[in-house]
C-alpha positions in Angstrom: 25.7 42.2 -95.4 29.3 41.0 -95.7 29.6 37.5 -97.2 31.2 35.1 -94.8 33.9 32.6 -95.8 33.1 28.9 -95.5 35.6 28.7 -92.6 33.9 31.5 -90.7 30.5 29.9 -91.3 31.8 26.7 -89.9 33.2 28.4 -86.8 29.9 30.2 -86.2 27.5 27.3 -86.9 29.5 24.6 -85.2 29.7 26.7 -82.1 26.0 27.5 -82.3 25.2 23.8 -82.4 27.1 22.9 -79.2 24.0 23.5 -77.0 22.2 20.4 -78.4 23.3 17.3 -76.4 21.4 14.7 -78.4 24.2 13.6 -80.8 25.0 10.0 -79.9 25.2 7.7 -82.8 24.4 4.4 -81.0 21.6 2.2 -82.0 21.8 2.5 -85.8 22.0 -0.4 -88.2 25.3 -1.7 -89.4 26.1 -0.3 -92.8 29.2 0.4 -94.9 30.2 1.6 -98.3 31.3 -1.8 -99.6 27.7 -2.4 -100.6 27.1 1.0 -102.2 30.4 1.8 -103.9 30.3 5.2 -102.1 31.9 6.3 -98.8 31.2 6.2 -95.1 30.3 3.7 -92.5 28.4 3.6 -89.2 31.0 1.3 -87.7 34.5 -0.1 -88.2 38.0 1.3 -88.8 38.4 4.8 -90.0 35.6 6.1 -87.8 36.7 8.6 -85.1 34.7 8.0 -81.9 35.5 10.7 -79.4 33.7 11.8 -76.2 34.0 15.0 -74.3 34.7 14.8 -70.5 31.0 15.4 -69.7 30.0 12.4 -71.8 28.8 14.1 -75.0 29.5 12.3 -78.2 31.7 14.5 -80.5 32.3 12.0 -83.3 29.8 13.6 -85.6 30.1 16.8 -87.6 27.6 18.8 -85.6 26.2 21.8 -87.3 23.3 24.2 -87.6 22.2 24.8 -91.2 21.7 28.4 -90.0 21.5 30.3 -86.7 19.0 32.7 -88.2 15.6 32.1 -86.6 12.2 33.6 -86.7 11.4 32.4 -83.1 12.4 34.3 -80.0 12.8 31.6 -77.4 14.1 33.3 -74.2 16.6 30.5 -73.4 18.1 30.2 -76.8 21.3 32.0 -77.9 20.1 32.1 -81.5 16.7 33.6 -80.7 15.6 36.3 -83.2 16.3 39.2 -80.7 19.8 37.9 -79.9 22.8 40.0 -81.0 24.9 37.2 -82.3 26.8 36.8 -85.5 24.6 35.1 -88.0 25.5 32.7 -90.7 23.9 30.2 -93.1 25.1 27.2 -95.0 23.8 26.2 -98.4 22.8 22.6 -98.8 25.9 22.0 -101.0 28.2 23.4 -98.4 27.0 21.1 -95.7 27.3 18.1 -98.0 30.8 19.0 -99.0 31.9 19.6 -95.4 30.5 16.3 -94.3 32.4 14.4 -97.1 35.6 16.3 -96.5 35.5 15.7 -92.7 34.7 12.1 -93.2 37.6 11.5 -95.7 39.9 13.0 -93.1 38.6 10.5 -90.5 37.4 13.3 -88.2 33.8 12.1 -88.0 31.5 9.1 -88.5 28.6 11.1 -89.8 26.5 14.2 -89.6 24.3 15.8 -86.9 22.2 18.6 -88.5 19.9 21.0 -86.8 18.8 24.5 -87.7 17.1 27.7 -86.7 13.8 28.3 -88.3 14.0 30.4 -91.5 11.0 31.5 -93.7 8.7 28.6 -92.6 9.0 25.3 -90.8 8.4 23.5 -94.1 11.1 25.4 -95.9 13.7 24.7 -93.1 12.8 21.0 -92.9 13.0 20.7 -96.7 16.5 22.1 -96.7 17.7 19.7 -94.1 16.1 16.8 -95.9 17.9 17.9 -99.1 21.2 17.6 -97.3 20.5 14.0 -96.3 19.1 13.0 -99.6 22.0 14.4 -101.5 24.5 12.6 -99.3 22.7 9.3 -99.7 21.7 9.5 -103.4 24.3 11.6 -105.1 27.4 10.6 -103.0 26.2 7.2 -101.8 27.2 8.2 -98.3 26.7 5.3 -95.9 27.7 7.0 -92.7 25.5 8.1 -89.8 23.0 10.9 -90.2 21.0 12.5 -87.4 18.4 15.1 -88.4 16.5 17.4 -86.1 12.8 17.6 -86.8 10.9 20.9 -87.1 7.7 20.0 -85.1 5.1 21.6 -87.3 6.6 20.7 -90.7 4.5 18.8 -93.1 4.1 15.0 -92.4 5.5 14.1 -95.8 8.7 15.9 -95.0 9.0 14.0 -91.7 8.5 10.8 -93.6 11.2 11.6 -96.1 13.6 12.7 -93.3 13.2 9.2 -91.8 14.0 7.6 -95.2 17.4 9.2 -95.3 18.4 9.7 -91.6 19.5 7.0 -89.1 18.0 8.9 -86.2 15.5 11.8 -85.9 14.9 13.9 -82.8 12.3 16.4 -81.8 13.3 18.5 -78.8 10.7 18.7 -76.0 12.8 21.7 -74.9 11.6 22.1 -71.3 10.2 19.7 -68.7 6.7 21.2 -68.5 4.2 22.7 -71.0 3.9 25.7 -68.7 7.6 26.5 -68.9 7.6 26.1 -72.7 4.6 28.5 -73.1 6.4 31.0 -70.8 9.8 31.0 -72.4 9.0 30.0 -76.0 5.4 31.3 -76.7 5.8 30.6 -80.5 6.2 26.9 -79.9 3.3 24.7 -79.1 3.7 21.7 -76.8 0.9 19.9 -78.7 2.8 20.3 -82.0 5.9 18.8 -80.6 4.0 15.8 -79.3 2.2 15.5 -82.6 5.5 15.3 -84.5 6.8 12.7 -82.0 3.6 10.7 -82.4 4.0 10.8 -86.2 7.5 9.5 -85.9 6.4 6.7 -83.6 3.6 5.8 -86.0 6.2 5.4 -88.9 8.5 3.4 -86.6 5.7 1.1 -85.6 4.8 0.6 -89.2 8.3 -0.5 -90.0 8.3 -3.0 -87.0 4.9 -4.4 -87.9 5.9 -4.9 -91.6 8.9 -7.1 -90.6 7.2 -10.4 -91.3 8.7 -13.3 -93.2 5.8 -13.3 -95.7 6.3 -9.8 -96.7 8.9 -8.0 -98.8 11.5 -6.1 -96.8 9.9 -2.8 -95.6 11.4 0.5 -96.4 13.8 1.7 -93.7 12.7 4.5 -91.4 15.1 6.0 -89.0 16.6 2.7 -87.9 18.2 4.3 -84.8 14.8 5.6 -83.7 13.9 8.9 -82.3 15.3 10.9 -79.3 14.7 14.2 -77.6 16.3 16.8 -75.3 15.3 18.7 -72.2 17.0 21.8 -70.9 17.7 21.4 -67.2 17.8 24.4 -64.9 16.2 27.1 -67.1 12.9 26.8 -65.2 12.0 25.7 -61.7 11.1 22.1 -62.5 12.6 19.7 -60.0 14.2 16.4 -60.8 11.0 14.5 -60.1 9.2 16.5 -62.8 12.0 16.1 -65.3 12.2 12.3 -64.8 8.4 11.9 -64.8 8.3 13.7 -68.2 11.2 11.5 -69.4 9.4 8.3 -68.3 6.3 9.3 -70.1 8.2 10.1 -73.3 9.8 6.6 -73.2 6.6 4.8 -72.8 4.5 7.0 -75.0 6.7 7.6 -78.0 9.2 4.7 -78.1 12.1 7.1 -77.6 15.6 5.6 -77.7 17.1 8.4 -75.5 16.1 11.5 -73.6 19.1 13.8 -73.4 19.5 16.3 -70.5 21.3 19.6 -71.2 22.3 21.9 -68.3 21.1 25.4 -69.0 23.9 27.8 -70.0 23.3 31.5 -69.2 23.3 33.6 -72.4 24.1 37.3 -73.1 21.3 39.8 -72.8 19.1 37.1 -71.2 15.6 37.6 -69.9 15.3 38.5 -66.3 13.1 35.4 -65.9 16.1 33.1 -66.5 18.6 32.2 -63.8 21.9 34.0 -63.8 24.0 30.9 -63.0 23.9 27.4 -64.6 22.8 24.4 -62.5 25.6 22.2 -61.2 26.9 19.9 -64.0 26.6 17.1 -61.4 22.8 17.6 -61.6 22.8 16.8 -65.3 25.1 13.7 -64.6 22.7 12.4 -61.9 19.7 12.8 -64.2 21.5 10.6 -66.8 22.2 8.0 -64.1 18.5 8.1 -63.0 17.5 7.7 -66.6 19.5 4.5 -66.8 17.8 3.2 -63.7 14.4 3.8 -65.3 15.4 2.2 -68.6 17.5 -0.8 -67.5 17.2 -1.3 -63.8 13.4 -1.5 -63.2 13.2 1.6 -60.9 10.2 4.0 -61.1 10.5 7.7 -60.6 9.2 8.0 -57.0 11.7 5.4 -55.9 14.6 7.2 -57.5 13.7 10.6 -56.2 13.1 9.2 -52.7 16.8 9.0 -52.4 17.1 12.8 -52.4 15.2 15.6 -50.8 12.3 17.8 -52.0 12.0 16.2 -55.4 15.7 16.6 -56.2 18.3 13.9 -56.6 21.2 13.6 -54.1 24.2 15.2 -55.8 26.7 13.6 -53.5 26.1 10.0 -54.4 24.6 8.2 -57.4 20.8 7.7 -57.3 20.9 3.9 -56.9 23.2 4.2 -53.8 21.0 7.1 -52.5 17.9 4.9 -52.7 19.7 2.0 -51.1 20.9 4.1 -48.2 17.3 5.1 -47.5 15.9 1.6 -48.1 18.2 -0.4 -45.9 15.4 -2.7 -44.9 15.6 -4.2 -48.4 19.1 -5.5 -47.8 21.2 -7.6 -47.7 20.4 -9.4 -50.9 21.5 -13.0 -51.2 23.5 -13.2 -54.4 22.9 -17.0 -54.5 19.1 -16.8 -54.3 17.8 -13.4 -55.3 16.1 -12.9 -58.6 17.5 -10.6 -61.3 15.2 -7.7 -60.3 16.5 -7.6 -56.8 20.1 -8.0 -57.8 19.8 -5.0 -60.1 19.0 -2.9 -57.1 22.3 -3.6 -55.4 24.6 -0.6 -55.5 27.7 -1.4 -57.5 26.1 -4.2 -59.5 25.5 -3.2 -63.2 23.5 -5.1 -65.7 26.4 -7.1 -67.0 27.6 -7.9 -63.5 24.2 -9.2 -62.5 24.0 -11.4 -65.6 27.4 -12.8 -64.8 26.3 -13.5 -61.2 23.2 -15.4 -62.4 25.2 -17.4 -64.9 28.0 -18.3 -62.5 25.8 -19.3 -59.6 24.2 -22.1 -61.7 27.5 -23.9 -61.3 28.4 -23.2 -57.7 27.5 -21.1 -54.7 29.2 -17.7 -54.9 31.6 -16.4 -52.3 32.4 -12.8 -51.7 35.6 -13.3 -53.7 33.6 -14.7 -56.6 31.4 -11.5 -56.6 34.5 -9.3 -56.4 35.8 -11.0 -59.6 32.5 -10.3 -61.3 32.2 -6.6 -60.5 34.5 -3.6 -60.5 33.2 -2.1 -57.3 33.1 -4.7 -54.5 33.6 -2.0 -51.8 30.2 -0.5 -52.8 28.6 -3.9 -53.1 29.8 -5.5 -49.8 27.4 -3.8 -47.4 24.4 -4.8 -49.4 24.8 -8.5 -50.2 25.1 -11.8 -48.5 27.2 -14.6 -50.1 28.1 -18.2 -49.2 30.9 -17.0 -46.8 29.8 -13.4 -46.2 27.1 -11.5 -44.3 27.4 -7.8 -43.8 26.1 -7.9 -40.2 25.7 -4.5 -38.7 27.5 -2.9 -41.7 24.3 -2.4 -43.6 22.8 -0.3 -40.9 26.0 1.6 -39.9 25.3 5.3 -39.5 28.7 6.0 -41.1 28.0 3.9 -44.2 27.1 6.9 -46.4 30.2 8.7 -45.4 32.4 5.7 -46.2 30.7 5.2 -49.6 30.6 8.8 -50.7 33.3 9.2 -53.3 36.0 11.9 -53.1 35.7 14.6 -55.8 37.1 13.2 -59.0 36.2 12.6 -62.7 32.5 11.8 -63.2 31.6 8.1 -63.4 28.4 6.4 -64.4 27.7 4.0 -61.5 
């Protein structure tokens, strides 16, 4: 085998890591090198925050330790039977790349995953060594996100949480049946066990935070996350969101990431030939926010679409409102927070501003317009001191008027 240069390894393994969407660095504790004498920071000047057009965070050095893998997952470009160029970093090479990229202000930290080599324990130990070396030897105070190998030893998972800001265990596919079909070497129960172990360690850290006790050891202060591939199997949006809601409630996840399936060379005939629309991934992220921050449940969200799928033409909150017009208009001067959050065009901050402002005077339509960036979307669904939508709420052409023209993706 011809030895690859470090530059070639970087090209191969950075490209191989692009399929993992769960790389956001939000939610970590504030930390910088002024307290360690080392380098790095999770915030502040010198950190390059950059986002791709589809919303993925690219401010981390995002690598695979290796794209060699003993597993043969049908949907994975790095599966053992795939005819791709293979490469492997040493622990020292990943450490040096992270430090070099940080010193050039290219990144704010490291996102590290890996194919499985030798055994799950061996692979996990190698990734833990990277994080430990950065923290202990180089006093690196930047952000570190490590992927968890589900059936690695519990003590390795515990040590990973000691050094990393965030840990993630990919659920891979929305249903156990699909995972067993496309990745027979992976066990859904082992993935859930790993997530449960991380939740247990996170719970211990929270419970230990009492004034009477010494400060508990940190464990993954940015929590845990996961990723689901969308469109590789036949799961509809209702199934995907139901799984996500269960993961949030069952494992205290910070985020569920949705990654549109990308067709791969020499793929199994069981996989689709074309990727799902990118808009589907986008709508799932919007629906995810409705679950986490807006008080919606999954049946309500998918009721805005058809046959278990979200409406791709309009955002899921607007889709629900258009099919639930009997719930409107909402009086912005009287409605509680839960009702206001269901108004299309009103985000969490806008609702909080509405509630704060109306304590001092009754709100007019102009007042609401100053508190939100999307009064055209809001107007048909609210009543104010000087405004009633009248027949506008039930107008058969309302959907047409509120459907945006094709443009850059937006959140709500």
